[in-house]
KEFI-773673 format. One record per residue (C-alpha): x, y, z; chain; residue in one letter. Coordinates in nm, 3 decimals. Example, Ala and Ser with C-alpha at 12.3 -4.5 7.8 and 13.67 -1.06 7.14 Angstrom:
@xx->1.230, yy->-0.450, zz->0.780, kette->A, rest->a
@xx->1.367, yy->-0.106, zz->0.714, kette->A, rest->s
REM end
This chain:
@xx->1.460, yy->1.047, zz->1.151, kette->A, rest->m
@xx->1.288, yy->0.963, zz->0.820, kette->A, rest->k
@xx->1.532, yy->0.680, zz->0.754, kette->A, rest->t
@xx->1.464, yy->0.538, zz->1.100, kette->A, rest->l
@xx->1.089, yy->0.556, zz->1.034, kette->A, rest->l
@xx->1.136, yy->0.378, zz->0.703, kette->A, rest->r
@xx->1.323, yy->0.086, zz->0.852, kette->A, rest->f
@xx->1.065, yy->0.055, zz->1.129, kette->A, rest->t
@xx->0.797, yy->0.034, zz->0.858, kette->A, rest->w
@xx->0.981, yy->-0.246, zz->0.680, kette->A, rest->l
@xx->1.030, yy->-0.480, zz->0.972, kette->A, rest->s
@xx->0.793, yy->-0.773, zz->0.984, kette->A, rest->l
@xx->0.689, yy->-0.680, zz->1.333, kette->A, rest->g
@xx->0.614, yy->-0.332, zz->1.210, kette->A, rest->a
@xx->0.410, yy->-0.457, zz->0.920, kette->A, rest->v
@xx->0.211, yy->-0.672, zz->1.155, kette->A, rest->a
@xx->0.163, yy->-0.393, zz->1.405, kette->A, rest->s
@xx->0.027, yy->-0.161, zz->1.142, kette->A, rest->l
@xx->-0.266, yy->-0.395, zz->1.086, kette->A, rest->a
@xx->-0.354, yy->-0.449, zz->1.449, kette->A, rest->v
@xx->-0.675, yy->-0.360, zz->1.615, kette->A, rest->v
@xx->-0.641, yy->-0.564, zz->1.931, kette->A, rest->a
@xx->-1.000, yy->-0.678, zz->1.952, kette->A, rest->l
@xx->-1.132, yy->-1.032, zz->1.905, kette->A, rest->a
@xx->-1.328, yy->-1.110, zz->1.589, kette->A, rest->l
@xx->-1.619, yy->-1.219, zz->1.805, kette->A, rest->s
@xx->-1.694, yy->-0.865, zz->1.918, kette->A, rest->l
@xx->-2.047, yy->-0.740, zz->1.853, kette->A, rest->p
@xx->-2.124, yy->-0.514, zz->1.560, kette->A, rest->a
@xx->-1.984, yy->-0.163, zz->1.612, kette->A, rest->p
@xx->-2.196, yy->0.144, zz->1.671, kette->A, rest->v
@xx->-2.238, yy->0.387, zz->1.380, kette->A, rest->p
@xx->-2.106, yy->0.733, zz->1.448, kette->A, rest->l
@xx->-2.410, yy->0.901, zz->1.295, kette->A, rest->a
@xx->-2.715, yy->0.956, zz->1.513, kette->A, rest->a
@xx->-2.981, yy->0.688, zz->1.490, kette->A, rest->g
@xx->-3.071, yy->0.338, zz->1.609, kette->A, rest->p
@xx->-2.781, yy->0.149, zz->1.761, kette->A, rest->r
@xx->-2.756, yy->-0.121, zz->1.492, kette->A, rest->d
@xx->-2.840, yy->0.088, zz->1.186, kette->A, rest->t
@xx->-2.542, yy->0.142, zz->0.952, kette->A, rest->p
@xx->-2.451, yy->0.503, zz->0.881, kette->A, rest->s
@xx->-2.558, yy->0.628, zz->0.539, kette->A, rest->p
@xx->-2.300, yy->0.696, zz->0.271, kette->A, rest->a
@xx->-2.109, yy->1.013, zz->0.349, kette->A, rest->v
@xx->-2.209, yy->1.322, zz->0.151, kette->A, rest->t
@xx->-1.931, yy->1.583, zz->0.171, kette->A, rest->p
@xx->-2.025, yy->1.935, zz->0.275, kette->A, rest->t
@xx->-1.827, yy->2.242, zz->0.164, kette->A, rest->p
@xx->-1.571, yy->2.335, zz->0.429, kette->A, rest->v
@xx->-1.222, yy->2.478, zz->0.417, kette->A, rest->a
@xx->-1.053, yy->2.155, zz->0.526, kette->A, rest->s
@xx->-0.966, yy->1.891, zz->0.268, kette->A, rest->l
@xx->-1.066, yy->1.626, zz->0.524, kette->A, rest->y
@xx->-1.407, yy->1.587, zz->0.679, kette->A, rest->l
@xx->-1.452, yy->1.391, zz->1.005, kette->A, rest->p
@xx->-1.743, yy->1.179, zz->0.885, kette->A, rest->a
@xx->-1.649, yy->0.820, zz->0.964, kette->A, rest->l
@xx->-1.881, yy->0.531, zz->0.889, kette->A, rest->q
@xx->-1.833, yy->0.213, zz->1.090, kette->A, rest->r
@xx->-1.864, yy->-0.125, zz->0.925, kette->A, rest->t
@xx->-2.080, yy->-0.423, zz->1.014, kette->A, rest->h
@xx->-1.937, yy->-0.771, zz->0.982, kette->A, rest->r
@xx->-2.055, yy->-1.033, zz->0.736, kette->A, rest->l
@xx->-1.994, yy->-1.409, zz->0.750, kette->A, rest->p
@xx->-1.725, yy->-1.547, zz->0.522, kette->A, rest->d
@xx->-1.854, yy->-1.646, zz->0.180, kette->A, rest->p
@xx->-1.788, yy->-1.989, zz->0.039, kette->A, rest->v
@xx->-1.434, yy->-1.988, zz->-0.091, kette->A, rest->g
@xx->-1.078, yy->-2.076, zz->-0.002, kette->A, rest->q
@xx->-0.748, yy->-1.889, zz->0.015, kette->A, rest->w
@xx->-0.479, yy->-2.064, zz->-0.187, kette->A, rest->t
@xx->-0.133, yy->-2.024, zz->-0.036, kette->A, rest->r
@xx->0.182, yy->-2.004, zz->-0.252, kette->A, rest->y
@xx->0.514, yy->-2.059, zz->-0.076, kette->A, rest->t
@xx->0.806, yy->-1.879, zz->-0.241, kette->A, rest->l
@xx->1.145, yy->-2.043, zz->-0.307, kette->A, rest->p
@xx->1.325, yy->-1.818, zz->-0.058, kette->A, rest->d
@xx->1.134, yy->-1.836, zz->0.266, kette->A, rest->a
@xx->1.036, yy->-1.644, zz->0.454, kette->A, rest->p
@xx->1.089, yy->-1.328, zz->0.249, kette->A, rest->p
@xx->0.950, yy->-0.985, zz->0.320, kette->A, rest->t
@xx->0.717, yy->-0.892, zz->0.034, kette->A, rest->l
@xx->0.671, yy->-0.526, zz->-0.058, kette->A, rest->n
@xx->0.455, yy->-0.536, zz->-0.373, kette->A, rest->k
@xx->0.258, yy->-0.769, zz->-0.599, kette->A, rest->i
@xx->0.134, yy->-0.694, zz->-0.951, kette->A, rest->v
@xx->-0.071, yy->-0.947, zz->-1.147, kette->A, rest->m
@xx->-0.079, yy->-0.895, zz->-1.525, kette->A, rest->s
@xx->-0.307, yy->-1.191, zz->-1.595, kette->A, rest->n
@xx->-0.387, yy->-1.535, zz->-1.453, kette->A, rest->s
@xx->-0.059, yy->-1.679, zz->-1.581, kette->A, rest->s
@xx->0.177, yy->-1.385, zz->-1.526, kette->A, rest->l
@xx->0.248, yy->-1.191, zz->-1.210, kette->A, rest->g
@xx->0.536, yy->-1.023, zz->-1.029, kette->A, rest->w
@xx->0.630, yy->-0.978, zz->-0.664, kette->A, rest->a
@xx->0.923, yy->-0.798, zz->-0.505, kette->A, rest->i
@xx->1.085, yy->-0.771, zz->-0.164, kette->A, rest->g
@xx->1.394, yy->-0.905, zz->0.006, kette->A, rest->f
@xx->1.522, yy->-1.216, zz->0.178, kette->A, rest->t
@xx->1.842, yy->-1.275, zz->0.372, kette->A, rest->n
@xx->1.931, yy->-0.905, zz->0.333, kette->A, rest->s
@xx->1.917, yy->-0.926, zz->-0.047, kette->A, rest->s
@xx->1.656, yy->-0.786, zz->-0.283, kette->A, rest->g
@xx->1.449, yy->-1.039, zz->-0.474, kette->A, rest->a
@xx->1.192, yy->-1.062, zz->-0.754, kette->A, rest->i
@xx->0.955, yy->-1.351, zz->-0.816, kette->A, rest->w
@xx->0.751, yy->-1.426, zz->-1.130, kette->A, rest->r
@xx->0.429, yy->-1.627, zz->-1.147, kette->A, rest->f
@xx->0.393, yy->-1.864, zz->-1.444, kette->A, rest->d
@xx->0.035, yy->-1.974, zz->-1.386, kette->A, rest->g
@xx->0.128, yy->-2.253, zz->-1.145, kette->A, rest->e
@xx->0.407, yy->-2.139, zz->-0.917, kette->A, rest->r
@xx->0.619, yy->-1.841, zz->-0.816, kette->A, rest->w
@xx->0.982, yy->-1.863, zz->-0.928, kette->A, rest->n
@xx->1.278, yy->-1.649, zz->-0.821, kette->A, rest->a
@xx->1.423, yy->-1.425, zz->-1.091, kette->A, rest->e
@xx->1.793, yy->-1.370, zz->-1.157, kette->A, rest->t
@xx->1.867, yy->-1.005, zz->-1.080, kette->A, rest->i
@xx->2.167, yy->-0.780, zz->-1.003, kette->A, rest->p
@xx->2.264, yy->-0.781, zz->-0.636, kette->A, rest->v
@xx->2.059, yy->-0.527, zz->-0.441, kette->A, rest->v
@xx->1.989, yy->-0.481, zz->-0.073, kette->A, rest->g
@xx->1.612, yy->-0.450, zz->-0.095, kette->A, rest->e
@xx->1.333, yy->-0.381, zz->-0.346, kette->A, rest->l
@xx->1.037, yy->-0.172, zz->-0.230, kette->A, rest->r
@xx->0.819, yy->-0.093, zz->-0.529, kette->A, rest->d
@xx->0.734, yy->-0.227, zz->-0.874, kette->A, rest->l
@xx->0.566, yy->-0.076, zz->-1.182, kette->A, rest->s
@xx->0.461, yy->-0.284, zz->-1.482, kette->A, rest->v
@xx->0.411, yy->-0.108, zz->-1.817, kette->A, rest->v
@xx->0.412, yy->-0.420, zz->-2.035, kette->A, rest->s
@xx->0.570, yy->-0.768, zz->-2.038, kette->A, rest->p
@xx->0.885, yy->-0.604, zz->-2.179, kette->A, rest->t
@xx->0.895, yy->-0.284, zz->-1.971, kette->A, rest->d
@xx->0.901, yy->-0.322, zz->-1.591, kette->A, rest->i
@xx->1.071, yy->-0.108, zz->-1.326, kette->A, rest->w
@xx->1.171, yy->-0.204, zz->-0.970, kette->A, rest->a
@xx->1.303, yy->0.043, zz->-0.711, kette->A, rest->a
@xx->1.474, yy->0.007, zz->-0.375, kette->A, rest->g
@xx->1.817, yy->0.034, zz->-0.218, kette->A, rest->a
@xx->2.159, yy->-0.119, zz->-0.257, kette->A, rest->w
@xx->2.216, yy->-0.031, zz->0.109, kette->A, rest->n
@xx->2.082, yy->0.234, zz->0.352, kette->A, rest->p
@xx->2.271, yy->0.513, zz->0.171, kette->A, rest->t
@xx->2.241, yy->0.412, zz->-0.193, kette->A, rest->s
@xx->1.942, yy->0.372, zz->-0.424, kette->A, rest->g
@xx->1.872, yy->0.075, zz->-0.651, kette->A, rest->a
@xx->1.676, yy->0.086, zz->-0.975, kette->A, rest->l
@xx->1.624, yy->-0.217, zz->-1.201, kette->A, rest->l
@xx->1.460, yy->-0.257, zz->-1.542, kette->A, rest->h
@xx->1.315, yy->-0.562, zz->-1.719, kette->A, rest->w
@xx->1.327, yy->-0.561, zz->-2.101, kette->A, rest->d
@xx->1.149, yy->-0.893, zz->-2.153, kette->A, rest->g
@xx->1.472, yy->-1.092, zz->-2.144, kette->A, rest->l
@xx->1.667, yy->-0.993, zz->-1.832, kette->A, rest->a
@xx->1.683, yy->-0.760, zz->-1.533, kette->A, rest->w
@xx->1.955, yy->-0.494, zz->-1.545, kette->A, rest->s
@xx->2.058, yy->-0.182, zz->-1.358, kette->A, rest->k
@xx->1.880, yy->0.131, zz->-1.482, kette->A, rest->a
@xx->2.018, yy->0.487, zz->-1.485, kette->A, rest->p
@xx->1.954, yy->0.678, zz->-1.162, kette->A, rest->q
@xx->1.918, yy->1.046, zz->-1.075, kette->A, rest->p
@xx->2.244, yy->1.237, zz->-1.027, kette->A, rest->e
@xx->2.441, yy->1.300, zz->-0.816, kette->A, rest->p
@xx->2.511, yy->0.947, zz->-0.706, kette->A, rest->q
@xx->2.408, yy->0.807, zz->-0.476, kette->A, rest->p
@xx->2.051, yy->0.937, zz->-0.434, kette->A, rest->v
@xx->2.012, yy->0.718, zz->-0.129, kette->A, rest->c
@xx->1.708, yy->0.495, zz->-0.103, kette->A, rest->e
@xx->1.431, yy->0.481, zz->-0.364, kette->A, rest->h
@xx->1.085, yy->0.430, zz->-0.218, kette->A, rest->e
@xx->0.827, yy->0.425, zz->-0.499, kette->A, rest->a
@xx->0.823, yy->0.402, zz->-0.879, kette->A, rest->v
@xx->0.550, yy->0.457, zz->-1.137, kette->A, rest->l
@xx->0.605, yy->0.405, zz->-1.510, kette->A, rest->a
@xx->0.375, yy->0.491, zz->-1.802, kette->A, rest->f
@xx->0.626, yy->0.422, zz->-2.080, kette->A, rest->s
@xx->0.999, yy->0.398, zz->-2.145, kette->A, rest->a
@xx->1.009, yy->0.779, zz->-2.151, kette->A, rest->s
@xx->0.770, yy->0.862, zz->-1.866, kette->A, rest->d
@xx->0.869, yy->0.731, zz->-1.522, kette->A, rest->v
@xx->0.827, yy->0.876, zz->-1.171, kette->A, rest->w
@xx->1.050, yy->0.792, zz->-0.873, kette->A, rest->l
@xx->1.063, yy->0.901, zz->-0.508, kette->A, rest->t
@xx->1.381, yy->0.900, zz->-0.301, kette->A, rest->s
@xx->1.475, yy->0.933, zz->0.065, kette->A, rest->l
@xx->1.816, yy->1.046, zz->0.189, kette->A, rest->c
@xx->1.801, yy->1.199, zz->0.534, kette->A, rest->g
@xx->2.130, yy->1.375, zz->0.450, kette->A, rest->r
@xx->2.189, yy->1.749, zz->0.426, kette->A, rest->s
@xx->2.395, yy->1.718, zz->0.107, kette->A, rest->d
@xx->2.125, yy->1.526, zz->-0.084, kette->A, rest->m
@xx->1.773, yy->1.614, zz->-0.189, kette->A, rest->v
@xx->1.473, yy->1.397, zz->-0.099, kette->A, rest->d
@xx->1.233, yy->1.432, zz->-0.384, kette->A, rest->g
@xx->1.013, yy->1.318, zz->-0.668, kette->A, rest->i
@xx->1.214, yy->1.260, zz->-0.985, kette->A, rest->y
@xx->1.098, yy->1.221, zz->-1.346, kette->A, rest->h
@xx->1.256, yy->1.020, zz->-1.630, kette->A, rest->w
@xx->1.192, yy->1.143, zz->-1.986, kette->A, rest->d
@xx->1.379, yy->0.865, zz->-2.166, kette->A, rest->g
@xx->1.716, yy->1.037, zz->-2.163, kette->A, rest->s
@xx->1.767, yy->1.164, zz->-1.808, kette->A, rest->g
@xx->1.624, yy->1.230, zz->-1.463, kette->A, rest->w
@xx->1.509, yy->1.570, zz->-1.336, kette->A, rest->t
@xx->1.402, yy->1.675, zz->-0.989, kette->A, rest->l
@xx->1.030, yy->1.754, zz->-1.015, kette->A, rest->s
@xx->0.952, yy->1.825, zz->-0.649, kette->A, rest->h
@xx->1.169, yy->1.868, zz->-0.340, kette->A, rest->d
@xx->1.022, yy->1.668, zz->-0.053, kette->A, rest->t
@xx->1.305, yy->1.714, zz->0.198, kette->A, rest->t
@xx->1.065, yy->1.845, zz->0.462, kette->A, rest->h
@xx->0.786, yy->1.595, zz->0.390, kette->A, rest->d
@xx->0.734, yy->1.245, zz->0.521, kette->A, rest->f
@xx->0.865, yy->0.951, zz->0.320, kette->A, rest->t
@xx->0.661, yy->0.906, zz->-0.001, kette->A, rest->l
@xx->0.604, yy->0.536, zz->-0.057, kette->A, rest->t
@xx->0.298, yy->0.475, zz->-0.279, kette->A, rest->r
@xx->0.197, yy->0.593, zz->-0.627, kette->A, rest->f
@xx->-0.139, yy->0.566, zz->-0.799, kette->A, rest->s
@xx->-0.276, yy->0.728, zz->-1.112, kette->A, rest->s
@xx->-0.540, yy->0.723, zz->-1.383, kette->A, rest->t
@xx->-0.300, yy->0.861, zz->-1.644, kette->A, rest->g
@xx->0.014, yy->1.070, zz->-1.698, kette->A, rest->p
@xx->-0.165, yy->1.392, zz->-1.599, kette->A, rest->n
@xx->-0.337, yy->1.251, zz->-1.291, kette->A, rest->d
@xx->-0.072, yy->1.110, zz->-1.056, kette->A, rest->v
@xx->-0.101, yy->1.071, zz->-0.679, kette->A, rest->w
@xx->0.176, yy->0.985, zz->-0.433, kette->A, rest->v
@xx->0.144, yy->0.941, zz->-0.060, kette->A, rest->r
@xx->0.358, yy->0.845, zz->0.233, kette->A, rest->g
@xx->0.390, yy->0.830, zz->0.607, kette->A, rest->d
@xx->0.205, yy->1.085, zz->0.812, kette->A, rest->g
@xx->-0.039, yy->1.308, zz->0.625, kette->A, rest->n
@xx->0.172, yy->1.347, zz->0.309, kette->A, rest->a
@xx->-0.041, yy->1.319, zz->-0.007, kette->A, rest->t
@xx->0.057, yy->1.498, zz->-0.330, kette->A, rest->l
@xx->-0.105, yy->1.528, zz->-0.674, kette->A, rest->h
@xx->0.043, yy->1.590, zz->-1.021, kette->A, rest->w
@xx->-0.194, yy->1.753, zz->-1.272, kette->A, rest->n
@xx->0.042, yy->1.745, zz->-1.569, kette->A, rest->g
@xx->0.223, yy->2.065, zz->-1.486, kette->A, rest->s
@xx->0.272, yy->2.097, zz->-1.109, kette->A, rest->a
@xx->0.256, yy->1.912, zz->-0.777, kette->A, rest->w
@xx->-0.001, yy->2.013, zz->-0.515, kette->A, rest->r
@xx->0.007, yy->1.899, zz->-0.154, kette->A, rest->s
@xx->-0.309, yy->1.766, zz->0.011, kette->A, rest->f
@xx->-0.207, yy->1.757, zz->0.375, kette->A, rest->g
@xx->-0.445, yy->1.587, zz->0.614, kette->A, rest->g
@xx->-0.512, yy->1.587, zz->0.989, kette->A, rest->p
@xx->-0.210, yy->1.574, zz->1.219, kette->A, rest->d
@xx->-0.328, yy->1.253, zz->1.386, kette->A, rest->n
@xx->-0.245, yy->1.051, zz->1.074, kette->A, rest->v
@xx->0.081, yy->0.872, zz->1.153, kette->A, rest->q
@xx->0.079, yy->0.586, zz->0.905, kette->A, rest->l
@xx->0.027, yy->0.631, zz->0.531, kette->A, rest->g
@xx->-0.079, yy->0.306, zz->0.373, kette->A, rest->r
@xx->-0.235, yy->0.216, zz->0.038, kette->A, rest->g
@xx->-0.378, yy->0.453, zz->-0.223, kette->A, rest->i
@xx->-0.565, yy->0.368, zz->-0.543, kette->A, rest->s
@xx->-0.755, yy->0.582, zz->-0.794, kette->A, rest->m
@xx->-1.023, yy->0.449, zz->-1.030, kette->A, rest->s
@xx->-1.105, yy->0.781, zz->-1.202, kette->A, rest->t
@xx->-0.993, yy->1.144, zz->-1.158, kette->A, rest->p
@xx->-1.294, yy->1.194, zz->-0.930, kette->A, rest->t
@xx->-1.287, yy->0.864, zz->-0.739, kette->A, rest->d
@xx->-1.024, yy->0.694, zz->-0.530, kette->A, rest->g
@xx->-0.940, yy->0.553, zz->-0.188, kette->A, rest->w
@xx->-0.651, yy->0.559, zz->0.053, kette->A, rest->k
@xx->-0.592, yy->0.405, zz->0.395, kette->A, rest->v
@xx->-0.487, yy->0.629, zz->0.684, kette->A, rest->d
@xx->-0.386, yy->0.504, zz->1.026, kette->A, rest->g
@xx->-0.221, yy->0.572, zz->1.357, kette->A, rest->n
@xx->-0.078, yy->0.379, zz->1.648, kette->A, rest->a
@xx->-0.107, yy->0.431, zz->2.022, kette->A, rest->s
@xx->0.225, yy->0.268, zz->2.105, kette->A, rest->c
@xx->0.556, yy->0.142, zz->1.968, kette->A, rest->s
@xx->0.531, yy->0.004, zz->1.617, kette->A, rest->l
@xx->0.772, yy->-0.275, zz->1.706, kette->A, rest->e
@xx->0.544, yy->-0.462, zz->1.948, kette->A, rest->r
@xx->0.173, yy->-0.463, zz->2.005, kette->A, rest->f
@xx->-0.111, yy->-0.621, zz->2.197, kette->A, rest->g
@xx->-0.375, yy->-0.485, zz->2.437, kette->A, rest->p
@xx->-0.386, yy->-0.205, zz->2.534, kette->A, rest->p
@xx->-0.152, yy->-0.112, zz->2.248, kette->A, rest->c
@xx->-0.355, yy->-0.058, zz->1.929, kette->A, rest->q
@xx->-0.307, yy->0.038, zz->1.566, kette->A, rest->s
@xx->-0.612, yy->0.167, zz->1.382, kette->A, rest->t
@xx->-0.698, yy->0.238, zz->1.019, kette->A, rest->a
@xx->-0.977, yy->0.406, zz->0.828, kette->A, rest->w
@xx->-1.074, yy->0.447, zz->0.465, kette->A, rest->m
@xx->-1.051, yy->0.793, zz->0.308, kette->A, rest->v
@xx->-1.236, yy->0.875, zz->-0.017, kette->A, rest->h
@xx->-1.148, yy->1.119, zz->-0.296, kette->A, rest->w
@xx->-1.453, yy->1.285, zz->-0.451, kette->A, rest->d
@xx->-1.272, yy->1.499, zz->-0.708, kette->A, rest->g
@xx->-1.240, yy->1.797, zz->-0.475, kette->A, rest->i
@xx->-1.117, yy->1.675, zz->-0.138, kette->A, rest->r
@xx->-1.021, yy->1.366, zz->0.062, kette->A, rest->w
@xx->-1.306, yy->1.269, zz->0.296, kette->A, rest->v
@xx->-1.269, yy->1.045, zz->0.602, kette->A, rest->d
@xx->-1.523, yy->0.771, zz->0.535, kette->A, rest->h
@xx->-1.510, yy->0.435, zz->0.716, kette->A, rest->t
@xx->-1.345, yy->0.316, zz->1.036, kette->A, rest->f
@xx->-1.295, yy->-0.058, zz->1.088, kette->A, rest->f
@xx->-1.349, yy->-0.141, zz->1.454, kette->A, rest->s
@xx->-1.227, yy->-0.503, zz->1.452, kette->A, rest->d
@xx->-0.946, yy->-0.503, zz->1.195, kette->A, rest->h
@xx->-0.715, yy->-0.266, zz->1.008, kette->A, rest->a
@xx->-0.643, yy->-0.248, zz->0.635, kette->A, rest->d
@xx->-0.303, yy->-0.194, zz->0.477, kette->A, rest->l
@xx->-0.369, yy->-0.175, zz->0.103, kette->A, rest->d
@xx->-0.657, yy->-0.085, zz->-0.128, kette->A, rest->v
@xx->-0.738, yy->-0.116, zz->-0.498, kette->A, rest->q
@xx->-1.016, yy->0.087, zz->-0.657, kette->A, rest->a
@xx->-1.176, yy->-0.077, zz->-0.963, kette->A, rest->i
@xx->-1.458, yy->0.172, zz->-1.027, kette->A, rest->s
@xx->-1.669, yy->0.419, zz->-0.823, kette->A, rest->p
@xx->-1.889, yy->0.126, zz->-0.725, kette->A, rest->s
@xx->-1.621, yy->-0.136, zz->-0.659, kette->A, rest->l
@xx->-1.302, yy->-0.144, zz->-0.453, kette->A, rest->a
@xx->-1.114, yy->-0.400, zz->-0.243, kette->A, rest->w
@xx->-0.890, yy->-0.369, zz->0.062, kette->A, rest->a
@xx->-0.677, yy->-0.617, zz->0.257, kette->A, rest->v
@xx->-0.538, yy->-0.612, zz->0.608, kette->A, rest->g
@xx->-0.589, yy->-0.815, zz->0.922, kette->A, rest->g
@xx->-0.629, yy->-0.836, zz->1.295, kette->A, rest->t
@xx->-0.458, yy->-0.983, zz->1.598, kette->A, rest->a
@xx->-0.583, yy->-1.092, zz->1.938, kette->A, rest->t
@xx->-0.384, yy->-1.175, zz->2.249, kette->A, rest->g
@xx->-0.047, yy->-1.059, zz->2.375, kette->A, rest->y
@xx->0.292, yy->-1.071, zz->2.203, kette->A, rest->f
@xx->0.402, yy->-1.432, zz->2.140, kette->A, rest->e
@xx->0.049, yy->-1.555, zz->2.212, kette->A, rest->h
@xx->-0.112, yy->-1.346, zz->1.941, kette->A, rest->e
@xx->-0.350, yy->-1.505, zz->1.692, kette->A, rest->i
@xx->-0.331, yy->-1.342, zz->1.349, kette->A, rest->h
@xx->-0.590, yy->-1.335, zz->1.073, kette->A, rest->s
@xx->-0.612, yy->-1.167, zz->0.735, kette->A, rest->g
@xx->-0.911, yy->-0.964, zz->0.617, kette->A, rest->s
@xx->-1.069, yy->-0.879, zz->0.281, kette->A, rest->l
@xx->-1.304, yy->-0.580, zz->0.256, kette->A, rest->d
@xx->-1.527, yy->-0.479, zz->-0.035, kette->A, rest->k
@xx->-1.675, yy->-0.143, zz->-0.137, kette->A, rest->w
@xx->-1.999, yy->-0.186, zz->-0.334, kette->A, rest->d
@xx->-2.074, yy->0.177, zz->-0.403, kette->A, rest->g
@xx->-2.271, yy->0.217, zz->-0.081, kette->A, rest->q
@xx->-2.056, yy->0.090, zz->0.206, kette->A, rest->s
@xx->-1.743, yy->-0.104, zz->0.301, kette->A, rest->w
@xx->-1.802, yy->-0.453, zz->0.436, kette->A, rest->r
@xx->-1.581, yy->-0.733, zz->0.560, kette->A, rest->l
@xx->-1.644, yy->-1.022, zz->0.318, kette->A, rest->v
@xx->-1.370, yy->-1.269, zz->0.412, kette->A, rest->a
@xx->-1.123, yy->-1.347, zz->0.688, kette->A, rest->t
@xx->-0.821, yy->-1.571, zz->0.683, kette->A, rest->g
@xx->-0.558, yy->-1.685, zz->0.616, kette->A, rest->p
@xx->-0.373, yy->-1.691, zz->0.947, kette->A, rest->g
@xx->-0.156, yy->-1.390, zz->0.872, kette->A, rest->t
@xx->-0.189, yy->-1.022, zz->0.793, kette->A, rest->f
@xx->-0.240, yy->-0.941, zz->0.424, kette->A, rest->l
@xx->-0.012, yy->-0.654, zz->0.331, kette->A, rest->t
@xx->-0.030, yy->-0.577, zz->-0.044, kette->A, rest->h
@xx->-0.306, yy->-0.627, zz->-0.301, kette->A, rest->l
@xx->-0.349, yy->-0.688, zz->-0.673, kette->A, rest->s
@xx->-0.689, yy->-0.753, zz->-0.831, kette->A, rest->v
@xx->-0.742, yy->-0.912, zz->-1.171, kette->A, rest->l
@xx->-1.067, yy->-0.809, zz->-1.339, kette->A, rest->g
@xx->-1.323, yy->-0.728, zz->-1.073, kette->A, rest->t
@xx->-1.293, yy->-1.004, zz->-0.815, kette->A, rest->n
@xx->-0.980, yy->-1.218, zz->-0.859, kette->A, rest->d
@xx->-0.785, yy->-1.129, zz->-0.544, kette->A, rest->i
@xx->-0.409, yy->-1.173, zz->-0.500, kette->A, rest->w
@xx->-0.232, yy->-1.058, zz->-0.185, kette->A, rest->a
@xx->0.100, yy->-1.084, zz->-0.008, kette->A, rest->t
@xx->0.113, yy->-1.208, zz->0.348, kette->A, rest->g
@xx->0.322, yy->-1.089, zz->0.641, kette->A, rest->a
@xx->0.440, yy->-1.450, zz->0.666, kette->A, rest->d
@xx->0.623, yy->-1.421, zz->0.331, kette->A, rest->g
@xx->0.368, yy->-1.618, zz->0.128, kette->A, rest->a
@xx->0.133, yy->-1.510, zz->-0.153, kette->A, rest->i
@xx->-0.241, yy->-1.577, zz->-0.130, kette->A, rest->y
@xx->-0.511, yy->-1.612, zz->-0.395, kette->A, rest->h
@xx->-0.884, yy->-1.569, zz->-0.337, kette->A, rest->y
@xx->-1.143, yy->-1.587, zz->-0.616, kette->A, rest->p
@xx->-1.409, yy->-1.373, zz->-0.454, kette->A, rest->a
@xx->-1.773, yy->-1.445, zz->-0.548, kette->A, rest->p
REM end
């Protein structure tokens, strides 16, 4: 079942459907959930002590006009690929991973264009972690029953050692702090293998946490080696404090685990979502929704619901600054009109600050505080220097 869910997630139609809120962008401003005048935004949520780790205190957003600025589109050599991650190191160096024509692929940005890298043959790459220009890890699958793990040493990509026994099926997420401190999640869906979170200490892999009965864990974020978060489909969210993993399960209505990003041990964001219909196709009355969830150092708190678009990825810069990308669609099936979205957290509220380009934006990397890079569901990479 988990393997089936994973492949549904990876299809382009599925990626698009995750971002859908089938409402036109011309809809009027939504109504705040809090009591008060109809067009008054809800105040910032102040958590109250309750037993649950989630609090149902959603704050709806109000739309803003697009600022002056343009999205720059970069077409990759192998088109159209499916892009699963982007990491920008600086304005003249960046990395993106995914797959095209049933083969995994890595692209590197040189300041002007994205070029395909020469890599060992893999079926698909799903996650990427950059430690330095000479220490980069990429994880994925050779095929549906075998994991793939690659390493960049500054000169070439090569196969990296994997957890035993082989194969450990598909790798979903990777997070590296150094050559001797790397985290990896795997998915098997087989009774003779263990789904889990593995740790590399420079000489070998050990199973740190058995996740056989959890949803697929697909996203890492951290503020340091002793503050690691990983989340996945459904309500699966786990935290590593340097000695043990703790599960932060959420409400049962969360079907789709999307981005997660921490700025400090007491501040971070993730995107939760659900769908009212098949993830393969969408359009009214079929809808997919998303909302922002905030970490306050104690619990995850439901915070903001977007009524006219849905986000897929988020990056927290500081407690007073975060960005999120996603999109919207209007119309039915082959007549749908797609648009990307860029949202900004300013310490008080989330607001839509830019729309476009004409595709969903699926993964995010921010340089500095406002230099936005994102992958598109159309297989291109987009750049937006936000004001």
